[in-house]
C-alpha positions as semicolon CSV with decimal commas, in nm:
position;residue;x (nm);y (nm);z (nm)
1;M;1,372;-1,148;0,260
2;D;1,599;-1,427;0,142
3;L;1,905;-1,397;-0,083
4;I;1,750;-1,588;-0,381
5;M;1,448;-1,352;-0,376
6;L;1,664;-1,046;-0,374
7;Q;1,887;-1,180;-0,658
8;K;1,572;-1,238;-0,864
9;I;1,461;-0,894;-0,799
10;K;1,806;-0,762;-0,896
11;T;1,791;-0,974;-1,210
12;K;1,441;-0,842;-1,293
13;L;1,551;-0,486;-1,255
14;A;1,859;-0,533;-1,472
15;K;1,642;-0,691;-1,741
16;L;1,397;-0,415;-1,741
17;L;1,670;-0,162;-1,749
18;V;1,482;0,015;-1,459
19;L;1,604;0,330;-1,299
20;S;1,479;0,339;-0,947
21;T;1,415;0,656;-0,785
22;L;1,342;0,701;-0,409
23;L;1,109;0,977;-0,306
24;L;1,075;1,081;0,039
25;I;0,785;1,313;0,066
26;S;0,732;1,532;0,353
27;N;0,535;1,853;0,407
28;V;0,816;2,072;0,318
29;S;1,015;1,884;0,044
30;A;1,090;1,575;-0,132
31;E;1,416;1,402;-0,152
32;V;1,485;1,226;-0,485
33;G;1,777;1,037;-0,594
34;Q;1,908;0,706;-0,775
35;L;1,938;0,404;-0,563
36;T;2,222;0,145;-0,552
37;N;2,133;-0,212;-0,542
38;I;2,230;-0,225;-0,167
39;Q;1,999;0,072;-0,093
40;L;1,719;-0,100;-0,290
41;K;1,747;-0,418;-0,108
42;Q;1,753;-0,247;0,223
43;L;1,443;-0,048;0,140
44;L;1,258;-0,352;0,005
45;A;1,353;-0,530;0,326
46;E;1,198;-0,244;0,520
47;G;0,880;-0,278;0,331
48;V;0,910;0,035;0,120
49;P;0,658;-0,002;-0,171
50;I;0,771;-0,004;-0,529
51;I;0,551;0,172;-0,777
52;D;0,589;0,082;-1,148
53;I;0,454;0,390;-1,355
54;R;0,497;0,214;-1,696
55;R;0,196;0,124;-1,918
56;A;0,031;-0,214;-1,930
57;D;0,173;-0,307;-2,260
58;E;0,526;-0,254;-2,103
59;W;0,430;-0,479;-1,814
60;H;0,323;-0,756;-2,049
61;S;0,632;-0,736;-2,273
62;T;0,895;-0,710;-1,987
63;G;0,729;-0,826;-1,677
64;V;0,704;-0,649;-1,353
65;V;0,910;-0,653;-1,018
66;K;0,731;-0,895;-0,790
67;G;0,528;-0,705;-0,528
68;S;0,538;-0,389;-0,719
69;H;0,227;-0,167;-0,752
70;R;0,134;-0,096;-1,115
71;V;0,003;0,257;-1,138
72;T;0,041;0,409;-1,491
73;F;0,134;0,780;-1,504
74;F;0,159;0,864;-1,884
75;D;-0,045;0,695;-2,136
76;A;0,090;0,601;-2,485
77;R;0,034;0,958;-2,608
78;G;0,209;1,108;-2,312
79;R;-0,112;1,233;-2,141
80;Y;-0,177;1,194;-1,767
81;D;-0,436;1,261;-1,500
82;M;-0,237;1,397;-1,200
83;E;-0,537;1,399;-0,970
84;K;-0,635;1,032;-1,035
85;W;-0,276;0,921;-1,030
86;L;-0,219;1,090;-0,681
87;A;-0,532;0,945;-0,549
88;E;-0,381;0,600;-0,637
89;L;-0,051;0,689;-0,487
90;D;-0,212;0,787;-0,159
91;K;-0,363;0,438;-0,134
92;I;-0,007;0,310;-0,138
93;A;0,212;0,564;0,040
94;K;0,114;0,864;0,240
95;K;0,281;1,196;0,197
96;D;0,527;1,138;0,474
97;E;0,629;0,787;0,360
98;K;0,910;0,665;0,143
99;F;0,831;0,487;-0,175
100;I;1,031;0,377;-0,495
101;L;0,918;0,480;-0,843
102;I;1,036;0,277;-1,141
103;C;0,998;0,300;-1,525
104;R;1,194;0,171;-1,816
105;S;1,465;0,422;-1,840
106;G;1,425;0,675;-1,567
107;N;1,287;0,950;-1,791
108;R;0,933;0,918;-1,659
109;T;1,031;0,858;-1,297
110;G;1,234;1,199;-1,332
111;Q;0,932;1,376;-1,472
112;V;0,696;1,240;-1,206
113;S;0,940;1,343;-0,937
114;S;0,956;1,692;-1,067
115;F;0,571;1,700;-1,054
116;L;0,577;1,575;-0,695
């Protein structure tokens, strides 16, 4: 991944005010934490998928990180379908694989992390 592309990703993330959360899921536990830009760049270079859990209206108003998977978790009323969302997640990352969740402020990624 070249420096220009990484800078564009960093800029996009800053514009979106995105809090990135890394989830390492295993059979026993999940590791959750905030990422630095350096850690994010390293994970992207390794091919770790980014999953944007915001709604479609948010994607349209602020844009999306290139290459991210758009899988909405909460609808505009705060409702969710855990079974459906987990089925979509399984298509992107298996239970023992790393992935990055992003939303607008970190609130939703925190809630989803707790569910997982």
